[in-house]
N, C-alpha and C positions, 0 to 999 in steps of 0.2 A: 901485696895481698895474695897474689897468685903463688908466689914462692912460698909464703907462710902456709897456704892451703895445702899445696903438694907435700910440704914437710909433715904437716899433721895427718895427711893420708898415709904417708910413708910409715910414720910412727904407728898408726892404727894397724896397718898391715903387718908390721913387724911384730906388733903385740898379739895379733890374731894368730900368726905362725907360731910364736912362742906358747900361746895357750894350746894350739893344736899339738905341739910337740910334747907338752906336759902330760897328755893323755897316756895312760898304760898301753903297751903294745900286747894285743891279743891275737892269737892265731886260730882260725877256724879250720879244722880238717874235716872234710866232707866225705862221707862214705856211702851216700844214697839214702834209701829208706823212705817212708811215708812223708817225712817233712819235706822231701823233695819231689813228692809225687803229684801227678796231675790226673784229672778225670774229665769225662765228657760234659759233666754239668756240676753246678754248685751244690746240688743236693746229693751227689754220689759220694758216699762214704766208704764203700767197700768196692773191690774190683777194679781199682785204679791202678795206674802205672807208676810204680815207685821209682825214685831216682831219676826222674825225667827232667829235673832242673839242676843247673850247675850251682856251684858254691857262690859265685858272684851274684847270681840272680837271687839267692836266699839273702845275701847281705844287703842288696839293693832294695829289697822289699821291706826293710826295717831301717829307715833313715835315722831313727832315733839312736841306733847303735853308734853312729859317729859322734854322738855327745858323750858316750860312755868310754870309748876306747879307740885307739888307733888300730883298726881291724884289717887283717889281710887274710886271704883264703886260699886253701889248697884242696884240690880234688884228689885225695890220696887213693881212694878206690871208689868204685860205684856199683853197688851190688845190693840186692835185697838181703837183709841180715840173716835169714836162714841159710843163705848161700856163702856166707863168709867163711874163709878157710883159715887154717893155722898160719899159712904164709901171709894172709892178710893181717891177722893179729900181730904177728911178729913185726910186720912192716909199720904198722900203726904205733906200736910201742917204741920201736927203735926211732921212728921220726920224732915222737914226742920227746924222747931223751935227748935228741939232737937239739931240738928246738929250745927246750928248757935249760939247756947248757948255755944258751945265749943270754947274757946279762940284760938285754933289752926286752926280752920277752917276759911279760908279767904272768900269762897264764894261757891255757889252751882250751878251746871248746871243740868237741868232736859231735857232728851231727850223725845220727845212726838210726836205723830201723829199730822198732821197738821189740820185735819178737825176740832176739837174742841180746838185746842191749845190756841186760844185767850181767851176761857172761863176759862180754867185751869189757865192761867197767870193772868187773873183779879181776880179770886178767891184767889190766893196766894198773889196778890198785896194787898188785903184787910185783909188777915189773918196772914201773916208772921209778926213776932214781932221783926224784926231786920233791921238795916240799911245795913247790909252786902249784897253784890250783889247775886241776884238769877237770873239766865238767862235761859230762855226756848229756846230749839232748836229743830228743825226737819229737814226734808228734803222733797223735792217733787219727787225725784227719788230714787228707792231702792238701797241698797248698791252694788248690783251686776251690775248696769246700767253703760254704758259708760258715762263718765262725770258726775258721781254720785256727788250730791252736799252735802251729808251728812258729809263726812270727813272734808272738809274745814269749813263747818258750825260749827261743833263740835270743831275744833281747834280755831275758832274765838270766840265761846262761852266761852271757858275756858280762853282765853285772857281777855275777858270782866269780867268774874268772879273773875280773879286775880288782876283786876285793881283797883287802888285807886280812879280813876275818876268815877268808876261805883257806889261807896259807896253813899247811900242816895238817889239814882235815882228811887227807887222802882223796882219792878219786870220788867225785860227786855226780849225782844224777839230779838235774834241775829241770822239773816239768810240773806243770798245773800249779805254780806258785809254791811249790814244795822243794826242799833240798834234802836229798837222802843219800846215805853212804853207800858206796858200791858194794860193800860186803853183804849188807842186810836187805837191800832193796830187791824187790821182785815185781814181775808184772802179775797182777792179781784179777784183771778182768780182760775179756777179749777185745772190747771195743770202746770202753768209757775213757774219757780223757784223764780221769782220776785213777788210772790203772796202776801207776807205779807206788808202791807202799813198802814199808818195813813193818809188817803187821804186828809183831811182838816187841821188837826192840826199838821201834819208833823212828819218826822223822828227826833229822838233825836240825832243821831250821825251815825258815819260810822266806819268800820274797814278800815283804810287808811294806806298804807304802812306798813301793818302788825300790826298796833296799834290802839286800840279803841280811837276815838276822839269824844267828845260830844260838842254839840252846844246849846242845850236847856234841859229843864226838865219840868215835870209836876208840876202845881201849887196845884193839888187836894191832898187830904189826902191819905195817903197809908202806908203800913207796919208799922213801929214803931209808926207812928202818928195815925194809925186806932184805932177805939173804939171797933172792933170786936174781941172777944176772943173765939176761938173754942177749947180751951184746955180741956173742959169738955163736948163739943157738940158731940153727936154720931149719929145725924141725923138732916136734914134740912127740914124746912116746904116745902110742895109742892107748886111750883109756875109754872104756865103753860103760854104758849104764844099763843094768838089769832091772827091770820094773817088776815089782811084786804084785801078784793079784791071786785071787782065789783059784785053787787047783793048778798053780804054776809048777814048772819042773825045771830041769837042768839044761833044756835044749838051747836056750839063748846063751847061757854061760859057756857051754861047750863050743858053740859057734864063734863066740868072741875070742875064745882062747885059740881056736884053730885059725882065726884071722890075724893073730899076732898081737893080741891085747897084752900089754905090760901091766895094766891095772884094770880093775873093775869096781865100779861103784854100785852097791845093791840099793835100789830105792825100796826099802822094805815097808811093811805095814807097821802102824803103831811106832813103838820104839825101836825101829829098825829090825823088826822081826823077820825070821828067814824060815821058809818052809823046809821040811826034812828033804824033799827031792832036790829042791835048789841047793841046800847046804851040801849035799853030796858032791854036786858039781863045783861049788865054790872051793871045797876042800881039795879036790883034784887040781883045781886051778892053782891053789897055794903050793901044792906039791911040785908044780911046774915053774914056780917062781913068780906067779902073778900076785900083785898086791891087791887086797881086798879092802874096801871101805864100806862100813855100814852107815847108810843114810836113810831117810824116810820119805815116803810119798805124802806124809801129813804136812800140812802147810806151816805149822809152827811147832815149837818145842825143841828140846835138846835130846840128841841121841846118845844115850849113856851106855856104860857097861851093863850088859844084861847076863847071859849065861856065862859062867866062868870059862866054859869050854871054848867059846867064841874068842875070848881074849887070849886064851892059851895058844889057840891056833894062829894067832896073829892078825885077826880081824880088827880093823881100826874103826874107832867111833868118829863120826863127822862133827859132832857138836851140833851147832845150830845152822850149819851150812846145808842148803837144799842140795839134791842130787846133782844138779847142772853145775853148781858152783864147786861142790865137792870134786867133781871130774877136773875142773880147771886147776884147783889146788894140787890134786894128785899128779896131774901131768907135769906141773912144775916141780913137785917134790921128787919125782922120778928122774928129773935131769940132775939131781944131786945125789940120791941114795935110793935103794931098794929095800932097806932095813925097815920092817914094820914099826920097830920101836921108835926109831928116828922120825918116821913119817908121822906116827901118832904124836910126837912132841910138835912136829910142824902143825898139824891140825889143832893142837891146843893153843898154839901161839898166834895163828892166823884166823 
């Protein structure tokens, strides 16, 4: 009887090991941010210390993750998202490409501060060379807060990264039970947990009844269909943003050109409008080889062709990309070409 019992236990142990092995492999890359933040009390929602917890602590705080995937973690950087550098972005993108080339890896989750999350997401959307899911996640409340949103966001992000339905959808942002595409998502509120939205083009899907459900996807080029290769890129061209406002002038434009900008995104009013004084500065910049993109400070809408003269002078329309994402795309475009017509083609396709 003892031998039979031991044999049965051995079989059960082997079965359990096989079941664990069958779980998809998901790698969590941690970069810091509020999701890893701590505060002095459970009611403190601002003024906390971000990035105070390591990646393993985040994983251990959500035991249910182990039922979804075989998860491993790497602390790739640890910095508040406003302080992320281009070197950090390139490091994250290259590490993602290394991991995704491994046939065992099903997907990647990246924990990130929310302030610049949308920019990192879009950068990865343009530079990752795989159809496997890459999901960016953060939180609006620190880990020590009452009703902290980080743990459930992380659990949902792992579910999306392990999902077959997420394959080929591009880089995704999973927060507050919503799944948004990297190209169109933006932070819309300073403090609410429902801050990340794609206001005009819409959410791609939801985490409903504990499962990812998709209803749409982007038609723009991304990830495996992207032409951008950063495998040998160690730095990015300088691109700055000039913000439009009443009674503005060319001072900011001239300063950025003097600082060595290779491109400038003009966050114009309305449909990418430009004041006369700022336009003079932008024209001088064009004459010095600086590429200019017309975007808009308005939260929604398409920046289209407007005055024929602007198009004739080589000013590029950003389409639906906001200024900060236009900057990311222009930086990558400038690694390939400085021809305004070719860059306009890139803005149409991405």
